[in-house]
C-alpha positions in Angstrom: 96.3 83.5 101.3 98.9 84.1 104.0 96.3 84.0 106.8 98.6 82.5 109.4 101.4 85.0 108.7 99.0 87.9 108.8 97.7 86.8 112.1 101.2 86.3 113.6 102.4 89.7 112.4 99.3 91.5 113.8 99.8 89.7 117.2 103.5 90.6 117.3 102.9 94.3 116.6 100.1 94.5 119.2 102.7 94.2 121.9 103.7 97.8 121.2 100.3 99.2 121.8 100.0 101.5 124.8 103.8 102.2 124.8 104.8 105.9 124.8 107.7 105.4 122.5 109.7 102.6 120.7 112.8 101.6 122.7 115.3 98.9 122.3 113.7 97.0 125.2 110.1 97.0 124.0 110.9 96.5 120.4 113.0 93.3 121.1 110.1 91.0 121.7 108.2 92.4 118.7 111.1 91.8 116.3 111.6 88.3 117.8 108.0 87.4 117.1 108.2 88.8 113.6 111.2 86.7 112.9 109.5 83.6 114.2 106.4 84.4 112.0 108.6 84.7 108.9 110.5 81.5 109.6 107.2 79.6 110.2 106.1 81.1 106.8 109.0 79.1 105.3 111.2 82.1 104.8 114.9 81.3 105.0 116.4 82.0 108.4 119.2 84.2 107.1 116.6 86.3 105.1 114.3 86.5 108.1 117.1 87.6 110.4 118.4 90.3 108.0 114.8 91.5 107.5 114.1 91.9 111.2 117.6 93.4 111.8 116.7 96.2 109.4 113.3 96.6 111.0 114.9 96.9 114.5 117.5 99.3 113.3 114.9 101.6 111.8 112.5 101.3 114.8 114.8 101.9 117.7 114.7 105.5 118.9 112.0 106.6 116.5 110.0 109.5 117.9 106.3 108.8 118.0 104.1 111.7 117.0 101.0 112.4 119.1 98.8 111.3 116.2 100.7 108.0 115.7 101.0 105.1 118.1 104.2 103.0 118.4 102.2 100.1 116.9 101.2 102.2 113.9 104.8 103.3 113.4 106.0 99.7 113.5 103.4 98.7 110.9 104.8 101.4 108.6 108.3 100.2 109.1 107.4 96.5 108.6 105.4 97.5 105.5 108.3 99.4 103.9 110.7 96.5 104.6 108.2 93.9 103.2 107.9 96.0 100.0 111.7 96.2 99.7 112.0 92.5 100.4 109.6 91.6 97.5 111.1 93.9 95.0 110.0 97.5 95.7 108.3 98.1 92.4 106.2 96.2 89.9 108.4 94.5 87.3 106.9 95.0 83.8 106.7 92.2 81.3 108.9 92.9 78.3 107.2 92.6 74.9 110.0 93.6 72.7 110.5 92.1 69.3 108.2 91.1 66.4 107.0 88.7 67.5 107.9 89.1 71.2 109.0 85.7 72.4 108.2 84.5 75.9 110.0 81.3 76.9 108.7 79.3 79.9 110.9 77.1 82.1 110.4 75.2 85.4 110.0 71.9 87.2 107.4 69.3 86.1 104.1 70.0 87.8 104.8 73.7 88.4 101.8 74.7 86.2 103.7 75.9 83.1 101.1 74.7 80.6 98.1 76.2 82.4 100.1 79.4 82.9 101.0 79.6 79.2 97.3 79.6 78.4 96.5 82.2 81.1 99.3 84.4 79.9 98.0 84.2 76.3 94.5 85.1 77.6 95.9 88.0 79.6 97.9 89.4 76.7 94.9 89.0 74.3 92.2 90.5 76.6 94.2 93.1 78.5 97.1 94.1 76.3 95.3 93.8 72.9 98.0 91.3 71.6 97.6 88.5 69.1 99.5 85.6 70.8 100.4 82.2 69.4 101.1 79.3 71.8 103.9 76.8 70.9 103.7 73.3 72.4 107.3 72.3 72.9 106.9 69.8 75.7 107.5 66.6 73.8 108.1 64.4 76.9 105.0 64.6 79.1 102.1 62.5 77.9 99.2 64.6 76.8 101.0 67.9 77.3 100.4 69.0 73.7 96.8 67.9 73.9 96.3 69.9 77.1 97.7 73.0 75.6 95.6 72.6 72.5 92.4 72.2 74.6 93.3 75.3 76.7 94.1 77.3 73.5 90.6 76.4 72.1 89.0 77.5 75.3 90.5 81.0 75.2 90.5 81.4 71.4 94.3 81.4 70.9 95.9 79.1 68.2 98.5 76.5 69.2 101.4 75.5 67.0 102.1 71.8 67.6 103.9 68.9 65.7 103.2 65.5 67.3 105.5 63.8 64.8 108.5 65.9 65.7 110.6 64.8 68.8 112.9 67.9 68.8 111.5 70.8 70.8 114.1 73.2 69.4 113.0 72.5 65.8 109.3 72.9 66.9 110.1 76.2 68.5 112.0 77.4 65.4 109.0 76.4 63.2 106.6 78.1 65.6 108.6 81.3 65.4 108.5 81.2 61.5 104.7 80.6 61.7 104.3 83.6 64.0 106.2 85.8 61.7 104.4 84.6 58.6 100.9 84.9 60.0 101.7 88.2 61.9 101.3 87.1 65.5 102.9 89.7 67.7 103.6 87.3 70.6 104.9 83.8 70.8 104.6 81.9 74.1 106.7 78.8 74.3 105.6 76.0 76.7 108.5 73.6 77.5 109.0 70.4 79.4 109.5 70.2 83.1 113.1 69.7 84.1 115.5 69.5 87.1 118.4 72.0 87.4 120.7 69.0 88.0 119.7 67.3 84.7 122.5 68.6 82.5 121.0 67.3 79.2 117.6 68.9 79.8 119.2 72.2 81.0 121.3 72.3 77.9 118.1 71.9 75.9 116.4 74.9 77.5 119.6 77.0 77.0 119.6 76.0 73.3 115.9 77.0 73.1 116.8 80.4 74.6 119.8 80.9 72.2 117.7 79.9 69.2 114.6 82.1 70.0 116.4 85.1 71.6 113.3 85.6 73.8 112.2 89.0 75.1 111.4 87.2 78.4 112.6 83.9 79.8 110.3 83.2 82.8 110.8 80.7 85.6 107.4 79.2 86.6 107.3 77.8 90.1 104.6 76.4 92.5 104.3 78.9 95.4 103.0 76.1 97.6 106.5 74.5 97.8 107.7 77.4 99.9 111.5 77.5 100.5 112.0 74.6 98.0 110.6 77.0 95.4 113.3 79.6 96.3 116.0 76.9 96.2 114.9 75.7 92.8 114.6 79.3 91.5 118.2 79.9 92.6 119.5 76.8 90.9 117.7 77.6 87.6 119.0 81.2 87.8 122.6 79.9 87.9 121.9 77.5 85.0 119.6 79.7 82.8 119.7 83.3 84.0 116.0 83.9 83.4 114.4 87.4 83.5 111.6 86.9 86.0 109.6 84.6 88.2 106.0 83.4 87.9 104.3 82.1 91.1 101.5 79.6 90.4 98.9 78.3 92.9 99.4 81.3 95.1 95.8 81.0 96.3 96.8 77.7 98.0 99.9 79.2 99.7 99.0 79.6 103.3 102.5 80.5 104.4 103.9 82.9 101.8 107.6 81.9 102.0 108.1 81.9 98.2 106.4 85.3 97.6 108.2 86.9 100.5 111.8 85.8 99.7 112.2 84.7 96.1 113.2 88.2 94.9 115.6 88.8 97.8 117.3 85.4 97.4 117.5 85.2 93.6 117.7 88.9 92.6 114.9 88.1 90.0 111.6 89.9 90.3 108.2 88.2 90.5 106.3 89.4 87.5 102.9 87.6 87.6 101.0 85.4 90.0 98.5 82.7 89.2 95.6 82.3 91.7 93.3 79.6 90.3 92.4 77.4 87.4 90.3 79.8 85.3 92.0 81.6 82.3 91.4 85.1 83.8 92.9 84.2 87.2 96.3 85.8 86.6 97.4 88.9 88.4 100.3 91.3 88.0 102.5 91.2 91.1 102.7 94.5 93.0 105.0 94.3 96.1 103.3 97.2 97.9 99.8 95.6 97.4 101.0 92.2 98.5 102.6 93.8 101.6 99.3 95.5 102.4 97.4 92.2 102.2 100.0 90.4 104.4 99.6 93.1 107.1 95.8 92.8 107.0 95.5 96.2 105.4 93.4 95.0 102.4 94.0 95.7 98.7 91.3 98.0 97.6 93.2 99.1 94.4 93.2 95.5 93.1 89.6 95.1 94.0 88.6 98.3 92.1 90.6 97.2 89.1 88.9 93.8 89.1 85.5 95.5 89.2 86.5 97.9 86.4 87.3 95.0 84.2 83.8 93.6 84.5 81.6 96.7 84.7 81.5 99.2 81.8 79.9 102.7 81.8 77.3 102.1 79.1 76.0 99.0 80.9 75.9 100.8 84.2 73.9 103.7 82.7 71.4 101.2 81.2 70.9 99.5 84.5 70.6 102.8 86.4 67.8 103.8 84.0 66.0 100.5 84.5 66.3 100.9 88.3 64.9 104.4 88.1 61.8 103.0 86.2 61.6 100.0 88.5 62.3 97.7 85.5 65.3 95.9 86.9 64.5 92.2 86.2 66.0 88.7 86.7 67.9 88.9 83.4 69.7 92.0 84.7 70.3 90.3 88.1 71.7 87.2 86.4 74.1 89.3 84.3 75.4 91.2 87.3 75.8 87.9 89.3 77.9 86.4 86.5 80.1 89.5 86.3 80.8 89.4 90.0 81.7 85.7 89.7 84.2 86.5 87.1 86.1 88.7 89.5 87.2 85.7 91.5 86.6 83.9 94.8 84.2 85.9 97.0 86.1 85.4 100.2 89.3 86.6 98.5 87.5 89.7 97.2 86.1 90.5 100.6 89.6 90.2 102.1 90.8 93.0 99.8 88.6 95.5 101.6 90.6 97.2 104.4 89.5 96.0 107.8 87.4 93.1 106.5 90.1 90.5 106.0 90.2 89.3 109.6 86.4 89.2 109.8 86.1 86.9 106.8 89.0 84.6 107.8 86.8 82.0 109.4 83.6 82.9 107.5 82.1 80.1 105.5 81.0 81.7 102.3 78.8 79.2 100.4 79.8 79.9 96.8 77.4 77.1 95.7 74.5 79.4 96.6 75.3 81.5 93.5 74.8 78.3 91.4 71.5 77.6 93.1 70.3 81.2 92.4 71.4 80.9 88.8 69.5 77.6 88.5 66.4 79.3 89.9 66.5 82.1 87.4 67.3 79.8 84.5 64.2 77.7 85.4 62.0 80.7 84.8 60.4 81.4 81.4 61.7 84.4 79.5 58.5 86.2 80.3 58.9 85.5 84.0 62.4 86.8 84.0 61.3 90.0 82.4 58.2 90.4 84.6 59.0 89.3 88.2 55.4 90.2 89.3 54.1 87.1 87.4 55.6 84.7 89.9 52.6 83.4 91.7 52.5 80.2 93.9 52.1 77.6 91.1 54.9 79.2 89.0 57.2 79.2 92.0 56.5 75.5 92.6 57.4 74.7 89.0 60.6 76.8 89.3 61.6 75.0 92.5 61.1 71.6 90.8 63.0 72.7 87.7 65.9 74.1 89.5 66.3 71.3 92.0 65.7 73.7 95.0 63.0 73.9 97.6 59.9 76.2 97.4 61.2 77.9 100.5 64.5 78.7 98.9 62.7 80.1 95.8 60.4 82.2 97.9 63.4 83.5 100.0 65.3 84.5 96.8 62.3 86.3 95.3 61.6 88.1 98.5 65.3 89.2 98.7 65.2 90.2 95.1 62.1 92.4 95.6 63.7 94.1 98.7 66.9 94.7 96.8 65.0 96.2 93.8 63.1 98.6 96.1 66.3 99.6 97.9 68.1 100.2 94.6 65.2 102.2 93.2 65.4 104.5 96.2 69.1 105.0 95.8 68.7 105.7 92.1 65.8 108.1 92.7 67.8 109.9 95.3 70.7 110.5 92.9 72.9 107.9 94.5 75.6 106.3 92.3 76.0 102.6 91.7 78.4 100.9 94.2 80.6 99.5 91.5 83.2 101.6 89.7 82.1 102.4 86.2 85.2 103.5 84.3 87.2 101.0 82.3 
């Protein structure tokens, strides 16, 4: 995400390299390019100007230490201002009340229903909550069915009443159900609405007054850029919500909404949705986002994602198998599936400092993971446990069964053998596994 903005900012700051100090003259062109980059990223002109004015004010006359170049100092100044622009600190999700009620609002097509399920999955798996979803979108065809299906996929119950046309009454009954069955969180999905539709806005205000939610969240599509900011501002005036949720952030190449929505509405971004899978929901950290925008990576988030998938007991078991040279295809398949759960491989690599630019134009064939999985699943249980059994005839059968070529099967098995030998050496030499082990 934000590839174009990252590249433009890097190019702008490069102009200061080789300078002995930051002066009003040499900083002017840099600040001008930064402002252009922000405007091209769909940041409001007034916001971009105020941002760059602050950068210029802080930069001019700064003494550059011998260990720090003007370019590095400018990166630090821009980083600090980006963090301030996006909210300074992470905004916690309030879960007060029994149950804690979370009311969702936004335009039609913003991704509220998908987000409702993701939020339920997040609270269930990461916060040890017992959520109940309430289907209160009675206007969009199949909205209730969609939420029901999503709820089944993540193992979270959905309260719905297809015979009831009044969303306020449905929400009230859902709240009673949550109290009676001891759910500690109620997530209320509502219909999409325009801020200028007075009847629909009155409905969401009535829902808020009735439920007294711990959180009223405005869900907005990040890909709409400055329009997202304008809509967020209009909803704030009509509803006074508590925080913003940015959906489809992985498709936002410019970054206008993420950069300026807090500055222009006064409301913090609390969570961001980055894909279709239930687990693809992230807490919004302004400092980590600023690092990624400036091409500095986001190693903390990468480590956290790894820690969610790899536990200490499993790591010890694998290390013991490696030491005895017993690491097999079942183990490899398990590790592959855990890595896939972490997210898009290109996005993961971009979180490593210094790697983001290198992978920008890299074509990572994620379908290769599926072909490797098909190869392993085409093996017999005995073959998976004993890789040395794979002779020529068995490999031909595996290629036919997996829909791959014999050459591809041979290449994978050869790479697996080389990897196993290398991992055995590391294990024998006392090396630690590359992935973090702590939960």
